[in-house]
MARTORTI-824016 format. One record per atom (N, C-alpha, C): residue number from 0; atom name; x, y, z. Coordinates in pm, whole numbers, plus 32768, in hexadecimal, padded with zeros to 4 digits. Layout:
BEGIN
NUM CA X Y Z
...
***
This chain:
BEGIN
0 N 0EA8 4E68 701D
0 CA 0E6E 4DE3 702D
0 C 0E36 4DD5 70BB
1 N 0DBF 4DA5 70C5
1 CA 0D7E 4D91 7146
1 C 0D9C 4D04 7178
2 N 0DD2 4CFA 71EF
2 CA 0DEE 4C77 722A
2 C 0D72 4C49 7277
3 N 0D4C 4BCD 725E
3 CA 0CD7 4B9B 72A4
3 C 0CFF 4B6B 7330
4 N 0CA5 4B7C 738C
4 CA 0CB9 4B48 7412
4 C 0C74 4AC1 741A
5 N 0C85 4A7E 7489
5 CA 0C46 49FD 749D
5 C 0BB1 4A08 7481
6 N 0B7C 49A7 743A
6 CA 0AF0 49AB 7412
6 C 0AB1 4923 7428
7 N 0A31 4922 743B
7 CA 09EC 48A3 744D
7 C 09C3 4864 73C8
8 N 09D1 48AD 735A
8 CA 09A0 487B 72DA
8 C 0A0D 4856 7276
9 N 0A85 488A 7286
9 CA 0AF1 486A 7229
9 C 0B57 4814 7272
10 N 0B86 47AD 722D
10 CA 0BD9 4747 726D
10 C 0C6A 4755 7241
11 N 0CC4 4758 72A0
11 CA 0D53 475A 7286
11 C 0D8A 46D1 72AE
12 N 0DA6 467A 724C
12 CA 0DD7 45F3 726D
12 C 0E53 45F3 72C5
13 N 0EA7 465A 72B9
13 CA 0F21 465C 730B
13 C 0F01 4670 739F
14 N 0E89 469E 73BF
14 CA 0E5F 46B3 744A
14 C 0E03 4643 747D
15 N 0DE3 45E3 7426
15 CA 0D86 4578 744A
15 C 0DCE 4508 7496
16 N 0D89 44C7 74F2
16 CA 0DC8 445A 753D
16 C 0DDA 43DD 74E7
17 N 0E3C 438D 750C
17 CA 0E57 4314 74C0
17 C 0E6E 429B 7518
18 N 0E5C 4226 74DC
18 CA 0E75 41A7 7520
18 C 0EC1 414B 74C0
19 N 0F07 40EB 74F8
19 CA 0F43 4080 74AA
19 C 0EED 4005 74C4
20 N 0EA6 3FD8 745E
20 CA 0E4C 3F67 7471
20 C 0E97 3EE3 7479
21 N 0F04 3ED9 742E
21 CA 0F5D 3E65 742E
21 C 0FDD 3E94 73EC
22 N 104B 3E4A 73F8
22 CA 10C4 3E77 73B3
22 C 10A8 3E88 731D
23 N 10C7 3EFF 72E9
23 CA 10B4 3F1B 725D
23 C 102E 3F59 7238
24 N 0FD6 3F6F 7299
24 CA 0F54 3FAF 727E
24 C 0F3F 4021 72E1
25 N 0F47 409C 72AC
25 CA 0F37 4114 72FE
25 C 0EB8 415D 72D7
26 N 0E6B 4188 733A
26 CA 0DEB 41C8 7323
26 C 0DE8 4253 7362
27 N 0DBF 42B5 7313
27 CA 0DA8 433D 7343
27 C 0D11 4352 7344
28 N 0CDA 4370 73B9
28 CA 0C49 437F 73C9
28 C 0C24 4411 73B4
29 N 0BDD 442C 7347
29 CA 0BBC 44B5 7321
29 C 0B3A 44E6 735C
30 N 0AD5 4490 7364
30 CA 0A54 44B4 73A0
30 C 0A1E 443A 73E9
31 N 09B6 4450 7439
31 CA 0974 43E2 747D
31 C 0990 43DA 7511
32 N 09D8 443C 7545
32 CA 09FD 443B 75D3
32 C 09A7 4497 7628
33 N 0949 44DE 75E8
33 CA 08FB 4543 7631
33 C 0866 4533 761A
34 N 0837 44B7 761A
34 CA 07A9 449E 7610
34 C 0773 4490 7583
35 N 07C8 4492 751E
35 CA 0799 4481 7494
35 C 0763 43F3 747F
36 N 0718 43E1 7416
36 CA 06E1 435D 73F4
36 C 073D 430E 7397
37 N 0798 4356 7354
37 CA 07F7 4317 72F8
37 C 0884 4337 7327
38 N 08E3 42E9 72F4
38 CA 096F 4302 7313
38 C 09BC 4309 7290
39 N 0A16 436B 7286
39 CA 0A70 4374 7214
39 C 0AFD 4361 7248
40 N 0B4A 430D 7201
40 CA 0BD2 42EF 722D
40 C 0C2C 42DB 71B4
41 N 0CAD 42F7 71C8
41 CA 0D13 42D4 7167
41 C 0D58 4256 719A
42 N 0D4D 41EA 714F
42 CA 0D8E 416C 7173
42 C 0E03 4156 7116
43 N 0E7B 414B 714E
43 CA 0EF4 413D 70FF
43 C 0F34 40B4 7117
44 N 0F39 4064 70AC
44 CA 0F84 3FE7 70B0
44 C 1010 4009 707C
45 N 1074 3FEE 70CF
45 CA 10FC 4016 70AE
45 C 113B 3FB5 704A
46 N 119F 3FE5 6FFF
46 CA 11E4 3F8F 6F9F
46 C 1217 3F0F 6FE3
47 N 1207 3EA0 6F9C
47 CA 1233 3E20 6FD2
47 C 11D1 3DDF 7032
48 N 115B 3E1B 7043
48 CA 10F8 3DE7 70A2
48 C 1075 3DC6 705B
49 N 1026 3D77 70A0
49 CA 0FA1 3D51 7071
49 C 0F40 3D54 70E6
50 N 0EC4 3D70 70C9
50 CA 0E59 3D67 712C
50 C 0E0F 3CE6 710E
51 N 0E11 3C86 716B
51 CA 0DD2 3C05 7151
51 C 0D3A 3C12 7141
52 N 0D01 3BAF 7103
52 CA 0C70 3BAC 70ED
52 C 0C27 3BBA 7173
53 N 0BC8 3C13 7174
53 CA 0B78 3C2B 71EB
53 C 0AF1 3C63 71BF
54 N 0A94 3C69 721B
54 CA 0A12 3CA8 7201
54 C 09E4 3CEC 7281
55 N 0983 3D42 7273
55 CA 094B 3D89 72E6
55 C 08BB 3DAF 72C4
56 N 086A 3DCF 7328
56 CA 07DD 3DEE 730F
56 C 07C6 3E7A 72D8
57 N 0830 3EC5 72C1
57 CA 0824 3F4E 728F
57 C 0824 3F50 71F7
58 N 07D2 3FA5 71BB
58 CA 07DD 3FBF 712D
58 C 0859 4016 711B
59 N 089F 4002 70AB
59 CA 091A 404C 7090
59 C 091B 4075 6FFD
60 N 092D 40F5 6FE6
60 CA 093D 4128 6F5E
60 C 09B7 4181 6F5D
61 N 09F1 4196 6EE8
61 CA 0A63 41EF 6EE5
61 C 0AA7 41F5 6E5F
62 N 0B1E 422F 6E64
62 CA 0B70 423B 6DEC
62 C 0C02 422A 6E12
63 N 0C50 4202 6DB0
63 CA 0CDF 41F8 6DC5
63 C 0D18 4285 6DBF
64 N 0D4F 42B0 6E2D
64 CA 0D85 4336 6E3D
64 C 0E12 4340 6E03
65 N 0E60 42D3 6E15
65 CA 0EE9 42D2 6DE5
65 C 0F1B 4242 6DDC
66 N 0F76 4228 6D82
66 CA 0FB6 41A6 6D7A
66 C 0F6B 4141 6D27
67 N 0F97 40C3 6D36
67 CA 0F60 4056 6CE7
67 C 0F63 3FD6 6D3B
68 N 0EFD 3F81 6D27
68 CA 0EF6 3F03 6D71
68 C 0EA2 3E9E 6D26
69 N 0EB8 3E21 6D49
69 CA 0E5E 3DB6 6D1E
69 C 0DEE 3DB6 6D85
70 N 0D76 3DDC 6D5A
70 CA 0D02 3DEB 6DB3
70 C 0C9F 3D7C 6D93
71 N 0C78 3D33 6DF9
71 CA 0C16 3CC7 6DEA
71 C 0B9B 3CEA 6E3D
72 N 0B26 3CE7 6DFB
72 CA 0AA5 3CFD 6E3F
72 C 0A4C 3C89 6E16
73 N 0A22 3C39 6E78
73 CA 09D4 3BC2 6E58
73 C 0A25 3B68 6DFC
74 N 09ED 3B42 6D8B
74 CA 0A32 3AEB 6D2B
74 C 0A79 3B3A 6CBD
75 N 0A70 3BC0 6CC1
75 CA 0AAF 3C12 6C5A
75 C 0B36 3C45 6C8A
76 N 0B98 3C43 6C2F
76 CA 0C1C 3C79 6C4E
76 C 0C4E 3CCA 6BD8
77 N 0C8F 3D3B 6BF6
77 CA 0CC9 3D8C 6B8C
77 C 0D38 3DE2 6BC5
78 N 0D86 3E1B 6B6C
78 CA 0DEA 3E7D 6B95
78 C 0DA0 3F02 6BA1
79 N 0DA3 3F3B 6C18
79 CA 0D61 3FBB 6C33
79 C 0DCD 4025 6C41
80 N 0DB3 4099 6C08
80 CA 0E15 4105 6C0E
80 C 0DCF 418B 6C20
81 N 0E21 41F1 6C35
81 CA 0DEE 4276 6C52
81 C 0D7A 429E 6BF8
82 N 0D0C 42C9 6C39
82 CA 0C96 42F6 6BF0
82 C 0C2A 428C 6BE0
83 N 0C4A 420D 6BFB
83 CA 0BE5 41A3 6BF1
83 C 0B85 41AA 6C67
84 N 0B07 418C 6C4D
84 CA 0A9E 4188 6CB4
84 C 0A76 40F8 6CCF
85 N 0A42 40DC 6D45
85 CA 0A18 4055 6D68
85 C 09A9 405D 6DD0
86 N 0963 3FEE 6DDE
86 CA 0900 3FDF 6E4A
86 C 090F 3F54 6E83
87 N 0904 3F4C 6F06
87 CA 090E 3ECD 6F4C
87 C 0893 3EC2 6FA5
88 N 0833 3E6E 6F7D
88 CA 07BC 3E5E 6FD1
88 C 07DF 3E22 7059
89 N 0788 3E33 70B8
89 CA 079B 3DFA 713D
89 C 07B2 3D63 7133
90 N 0810 3D32 7182
90 CA 082D 3CA3 7192
90 C 086A 3C5F 7117
91 N 0896 3CAC 70B3
91 CA 08D7 3C72 703E
91 C 096F 3C70 7058
92 N 09AE 3BFC 704B
92 CA 0A3F 3BF4 7062
92 C 0A8B 3C49 6FFC
93 N 0AF7 3C87 702B
93 CA 0B4C 3CD8 6FD4
93 C 0BDA 3CDC 700A
94 N 0C39 3CF7 6FAF
94 CA 0CC6 3CFC 6FD3
94 C 0D10 3D52 6F6E
95 N 0D8B 3D78 6F91
95 CA 0DDF 3DBE 6F30
95 C 0E72 3D9F 6F49
96 N 0EC0 3DAB 6EDE
96 CA 0F51 3D9B 6EE4
96 C 0F8F 3E11 6E9B
97 N 0FDD 3E60 6EE2
97 CA 101C 3ED5 6EA7
97 C 107E 3EA9 6E3B
98 N 107C 3EF0 6DCB
98 CA 10D7 3ED7 6D5B
98 C 112C 3F54 6D49
99 N 11AD 3F44 6D41
99 CA 1205 3FB6 6D27
99 C 1246 3FEC 6DA4
100 N 1282 4062 6D93
100 CA 12D3 409E 6DFC
100 C 128D 410A 6E4D
101 N 1210 4127 6E2E
101 CA 11C9 418B 6E7E
101 C 114F 414A 6EC0
102 N 1122 4183 6F30
102 CA 10AE 414A 6F74
102 C 1032 414A 6F1B
103 N 0FDE 40E5 6F30
103 CA 0F5A 40DD 6EF2
103 C 0EFA 411D 6F54
104 N 0EC3 4192 6F30
104 CA 0E6F 41DE 6F8C
104 C 0DE0 41E1 6F56
105 N 0D85 41B1 6FA9
105 CA 0CF7 41AF 6F88
105 C 0CB0 421A 6FDC
106 N 0C60 426C 6F9B
106 CA 0C0A 42CA 6FE2
106 C 0B86 4280 6FF6
107 N 0B6F 4250 7070
107 CA 0AFC 41FC 708E
107 C 0A91 4248 70DB
108 N 0A14 4229 70BB
108 CA 09A2 425C 7107
108 C 0956 41E1 7137
109 N 0940 41DC 71BA
109 CA 08FD 416B 71F9
109 C 0876 4197 7233
110 N 0816 413D 7229
110 CA 0796 4151 726D
110 C 076D 40CB 72AB
111 N 074D 40C9 7329
111 CA 075B 4135 738A
111 C 07EE 414A 73B0
112 N 0804 41A3 740E
112 CA 088A 41C3 743F
112 C 08CF 4144 7471
113 N 0950 413A 7459
113 CA 09A1 40C8 7486
113 C 09C5 40DA 7519
114 N 0974 40A0 7570
114 CA 098E 40A8 7600
114 C 0A12 4065 7625
115 N 0A3C 4000 75D6
115 CA 0ABC 3FBE 75F2
115 C 0B30 401E 75DB
116 N 0B26 4078 7579
116 CA 0B8D 40DD 7564
116 C 0B94 413C 75DC
117 N 0B1F 4164 760D
117 CA 0B19 41C0 767E
117 C 0B56 417E 76FA
118 N 0B36 4100 7711
118 CA 0B6C 40B9 7784
118 C 0C05 40AF 777B
119 N 0C38 4091 7703
119 CA 0CC9 4086 76F0
119 C 0D0C 410F 7707
120 N 0CCB 4178 76D9
120 CA 0D00 41FF 76ED
120 C 0D07 421F 7781
121 N 0CA1 41F7 77CE
121 CA 0CA0 4211 785D
121 C 0D0C 41C0 78A6
122 N 0D30 414C 786F
122 CA 0D9C 40FB 78AB
122 C 0E21 4143 78A4
123 N 0E39 418A 7836
123 CA 0EBB 41CC 7823
123 C 0EBF 4259 785F
124 N 0E4C 428E 7887
124 CA 0E48 4316 78BF
124 C 0E78 4319 794D
***
């Protein structure tokens, strides 16, 4: 078996930097820190927590990577679970509430890059 060395094209989430955006919301930043135009991140809402309604000027698309939550986008709400896809246009309010005993993890892609994530990462470095 050939072991891969550090690469610029393949991402190891265990080596990616992370931030805590608020109690119960942990973000692992997978791309977007080296001049890219988009950012990919794993956002995990922990059991017993919710992310309050918010909006941002970034387009956001993604899929539920793991877990289950009540996900609200604009006026639509549904139970989202592993394998579900979603899109959140810029400036559309959205929120989620984790359901169950495992984290609700969203694999999110943002355009443009979330400069607020980068600033928060620099605060903890």
